C-alpha positions as CSV (number, residue, x, y, z in Angstrom):
1,M,-74.9,128.9,-9.4
2,A,-75.1,125.9,-11.8
3,M,-72.4,123.3,-11.7
4,L,-72.3,123.3,-15.5
5,D,-73.5,126.1,-17.7
6,V,-73.0,125.6,-21.5
7,T,-74.1,128.2,-24.0
8,G,-74.1,128.1,-27.8
9,L,-71.6,125.3,-28.0
10,G,-70.6,124.3,-31.6
11,I,-68.0,122.5,-33.7
12,S,-67.6,121.5,-37.3
13,F,-65.5,118.8,-39.0
14,G,-64.9,119.9,-42.5
15,G,-68.3,120.7,-43.9
16,L,-70.2,118.8,-41.2
17,R,-71.7,120.7,-38.3
18,A,-71.4,118.0,-35.7
19,V,-72.7,120.1,-32.8
20,D,-74.6,123.3,-33.3
21,D,-75.8,125.9,-30.7
22,F,-75.8,123.4,-27.9
23,S,-76.8,124.8,-24.5
24,L,-77.2,123.0,-21.2
25,K,-77.5,123.9,-17.5
26,I,-77.0,121.4,-14.7
27,E,-77.4,122.3,-11.1
28,K,-75.1,121.0,-8.3
29,G,-76.0,117.5,-7.2
30,E,-78.2,116.8,-10.2
31,L,-78.3,113.5,-12.1
32,Y,-78.8,114.6,-15.7
33,G,-79.1,112.6,-18.9
34,L,-78.0,113.3,-22.5
35,I,-79.7,111.1,-25.0
36,G,-80.3,110.8,-28.7
37,P,-80.1,108.5,-31.7
38,N,-76.8,107.0,-32.8
39,G,-74.7,109.7,-34.4
40,A,-76.6,112.6,-32.8
41,G,-73.4,114.1,-31.4
42,K,-73.5,113.1,-27.8
43,T,-70.0,111.9,-27.4
44,T,-68.8,114.9,-29.4
45,V,-70.4,117.0,-26.7
46,F,-68.5,115.1,-24.0
47,N,-65.3,115.6,-26.0
48,L,-65.9,119.3,-26.1
49,L,-66.6,119.5,-22.4
50,T,-63.4,117.6,-21.6
51,G,-61.0,119.4,-24.0
52,V,-60.6,116.6,-26.5
53,Y,-62.0,119.0,-29.1
54,K,-61.8,122.8,-28.9
55,P,-65.2,124.3,-29.7
56,S,-65.5,126.7,-32.6
57,D,-68.4,128.5,-30.8
58,G,-69.8,128.8,-27.4
59,V,-68.9,129.0,-23.7
60,I,-68.4,126.3,-21.0
61,I,-68.7,127.5,-17.4
62,L,-67.8,125.0,-14.7
63,D,-68.8,126.0,-11.2
64,G,-68.6,129.7,-12.1
65,K,-65.3,129.4,-14.0
66,N,-64.8,129.6,-17.8
67,I,-63.0,126.5,-19.0
68,T,-63.7,126.9,-22.7
69,G,-60.8,125.7,-24.9
70,Q,-58.6,124.5,-22.0
71,K,-56.6,121.3,-22.4
72,T,-57.9,118.0,-21.2
73,T,-55.5,117.8,-18.2
74,Q,-56.4,121.2,-17.0
75,I,-60.1,120.6,-17.3
76,N,-59.6,117.5,-15.3
77,K,-57.8,119.4,-12.6
78,E,-60.6,122.0,-12.7
79,G,-63.1,119.3,-11.8
80,I,-64.4,117.3,-14.8
81,A,-63.8,113.5,-15.0
82,R,-65.2,111.0,-17.4
83,T,-65.6,107.4,-18.4
84,F,-65.7,106.1,-21.9
85,Q,-68.1,104.0,-24.0
86,N,-65.3,101.6,-24.6
87,I,-63.7,100.9,-21.3
88,R,-60.2,102.4,-21.0
89,L,-58.4,100.8,-18.1
90,F,-54.8,100.1,-17.7
91,K,-55.4,96.4,-18.2
92,E,-52.0,95.2,-17.1
93,L,-52.0,97.2,-13.9
94,T,-53.7,96.0,-10.8
95,V,-57.1,97.2,-9.7
96,L,-55.5,99.2,-6.9
97,D,-52.9,100.8,-9.2
98,N,-55.6,101.9,-11.7
99,V,-57.3,103.9,-9.0
100,K,-53.9,105.3,-7.7
101,V,-53.3,106.7,-11.2
102,G,-56.3,108.9,-10.7
103,L,-55.1,110.2,-7.4
104,H,-52.0,111.9,-8.7
105,N,-53.9,115.2,-9.1
106,D,-54.0,115.5,-5.3
107,Y,-50.9,113.5,-4.3
108,P,-48.0,114.6,-6.5
109,Y,-44.3,113.8,-5.9
110,S,-41.2,114.5,-7.9
111,T,-39.7,112.2,-10.4
112,I,-36.5,112.0,-8.4
113,A,-38.4,111.1,-5.2
114,G,-40.1,108.3,-7.1
115,I,-36.9,106.9,-8.7
116,L,-35.0,107.0,-5.4
117,R,-37.9,105.9,-3.3
118,L,-37.4,108.9,-1.0
119,P,-39.4,109.2,2.3
120,S,-41.7,111.8,0.6
121,Y,-42.5,109.2,-2.1
122,R,-43.2,106.4,0.5
123,K,-45.4,108.8,2.5
124,Q,-47.4,109.8,-0.5
125,E,-47.7,106.2,-1.7
126,A,-49.1,105.1,1.7
127,I,-51.7,107.9,1.6
128,M,-52.7,107.1,-1.9
129,K,-53.1,103.4,-1.2
130,E,-55.3,104.2,1.8
131,K,-57.5,106.5,-0.3
132,A,-57.6,104.1,-3.2
133,M,-58.7,101.3,-0.9
134,E,-61.5,103.5,0.5
135,L,-62.8,104.1,-3.0
136,L,-62.6,100.4,-4.0
137,K,-64.5,99.5,-0.9
138,V,-67.4,101.8,-2.0
139,F,-67.6,99.8,-5.2
140,D,-67.1,96.4,-3.5
141,L,-63.8,96.0,-5.3
142,D,-61.4,96.0,-2.4
143,K,-61.1,92.2,-2.3
144,E,-59.9,92.3,-5.9
145,C,-57.4,95.1,-5.3
146,D,-54.4,92.9,-6.4
147,Y,-56.1,91.4,-9.5
148,L,-55.1,92.6,-12.9
149,A,-57.8,94.9,-14.2
150,S,-58.1,92.7,-17.3
151,N,-59.1,89.8,-15.1
152,L,-62.2,91.5,-13.7
153,P,-65.6,90.6,-15.1
154,Y,-67.1,93.2,-17.4
155,G,-69.4,94.8,-14.9
156,K,-66.7,95.3,-12.4
157,Q,-64.4,96.8,-15.0
158,R,-67.1,99.4,-15.5
159,K,-67.1,100.1,-11.8
160,L,-63.3,100.3,-11.7
161,E,-63.3,102.9,-14.4
162,I,-65.8,105.0,-12.5
163,A,-63.8,104.6,-9.3
164,R,-60.6,105.8,-11.1
165,A,-62.5,108.8,-12.5
166,L,-63.7,109.7,-8.9
167,A,-60.1,109.4,-7.7
168,T,-59.4,112.6,-9.6
169,N,-61.7,114.4,-7.1
170,P,-64.1,115.8,-9.7
171,K,-67.0,118.2,-9.3
172,L,-68.7,116.9,-12.4
173,L,-68.7,113.2,-13.5
174,L,-69.4,112.4,-17.1
175,L,-70.5,108.8,-17.8
176,D,-70.5,107.7,-21.5
177,E,-72.9,104.8,-22.0
178,P,-72.0,103.2,-18.7
179,A,-74.6,100.3,-19.2
180,A,-73.2,99.4,-22.7
181,G,-72.7,95.6,-22.9
182,M,-74.3,94.9,-19.5
183,N,-76.9,92.3,-18.8
184,P,-80.1,93.4,-16.9
185,N,-78.8,92.4,-13.5
186,E,-75.5,94.4,-14.1
187,T,-77.6,97.3,-15.3
188,K,-79.8,97.3,-12.2
189,E,-76.7,97.2,-10.0
190,L,-75.2,100.0,-12.0
191,M,-78.2,102.2,-11.4
192,E,-77.8,101.6,-7.6
193,T,-74.1,102.4,-8.0
194,I,-74.7,105.7,-9.8
195,R,-77.3,106.8,-7.1
196,L,-74.7,105.9,-4.4
197,I,-72.0,108.0,-6.1
198,R,-74.3,111.0,-6.3
199,D,-75.4,110.7,-2.7
200,K,-72.2,109.6,-1.0
201,F,-69.9,112.0,-2.9
202,D,-72.4,114.8,-3.3
203,M,-71.6,114.4,-7.0
204,T,-73.1,116.1,-10.1
205,I,-73.5,113.5,-12.9
206,L,-74.1,113.8,-16.6
207,L,-74.6,110.6,-18.5
208,I,-75.1,109.5,-22.0
209,E,-77.2,106.3,-22.2
210,H,-79.3,104.4,-24.7
211,D,-81.0,102.2,-22.0
212,M,-84.2,104.1,-21.5
213,K,-85.1,102.0,-18.4
214,L,-81.9,103.2,-16.8
215,V,-82.4,106.8,-18.0
216,S,-86.0,107.0,-16.7
217,G,-85.0,105.3,-13.5
218,I,-82.3,107.7,-12.4
219,C,-82.2,110.9,-14.4
220,E,-84.0,113.9,-13.1
221,E,-83.7,115.9,-16.3
222,L,-82.8,115.2,-19.9
223,T,-81.5,116.8,-23.0
224,V,-82.2,115.1,-26.3
225,L,-79.7,115.7,-29.1
226,N,-80.6,115.0,-32.7
227,F,-78.3,115.8,-35.7
228,G,-76.1,117.9,-33.4
229,Q,-78.9,120.1,-32.2
230,V,-81.0,120.2,-29.0
231,L,-84.4,118.6,-29.8
232,A,-85.9,118.7,-26.3
233,Q,-85.0,119.6,-22.7
234,G,-86.7,119.3,-19.4
235,K,-88.0,116.8,-16.8
236,T,-87.4,113.2,-17.7
237,S,-91.0,112.1,-18.0
238,D,-92.0,115.1,-20.1
239,V,-89.1,114.7,-22.5
240,L,-89.6,110.9,-23.0
241,N,-93.3,111.6,-23.8
242,N,-92.4,114.4,-26.3
243,P,-93.8,113.4,-29.7
244,D,-90.7,114.8,-31.4
245,V,-88.4,112.7,-29.2
246,I,-90.5,109.6,-29.9
247,K,-90.3,110.3,-33.7
248,A,-86.5,110.8,-33.5
249,Y,-86.1,107.4,-31.9
250,L,-88.8,105.4,-33.8
251,G,-89.1,107.3,-37.1
252,D,-92.3,108.0,-38.9
253,D,-95.2,105.5,-38.9
């Protein structure tokens, strides 16, 4: 059974068909890329998969369960987590607290317990701190656990956002342009980090990316989106050598 099976997904904004008849199948443990020119509809697909937008057409199956049209919070609990093209951290919280926010799916406590600092609250907080520190160590951020997120270098903020997403215990991780704004050294380190995530957490990953070196270096399969429609799908090397894909990126001679 595929981890993600999307069939005939579509949405319109006014008279604009932003995504049309989009289908995609990602196997468990796969590292999959979604690419395409600017404005092709890639982030709209992510918003459909995560419940930011409700599709007007199509079906989304996650690990055998139909999640089409569910709310964002419910989809996250079902097992999809994401990062964003523009980093969305809680900048005035510490690195540790940013990750602990993501852990509340698995370690809930009542509002009263939190306000009164009851034993149940203290126990859950201790467990969450230990789990968060384990995640931070994976990303080599444990030494900065008490820093404000805003004080981290850009590349480490990217890592922190991924760590927070993993804290929600997802089955499928969506990365929206994770290399955006990174220098070549940071991008190389990011590639290693993404591979580590897939292998260490047995994670299925779908990423949007414009850096073709990163895409060709880590993605096993690709889907190319152009004007909201699938232009090509298949093995990465085949897709990147597809004349229609080259034309979509480079235009006519």
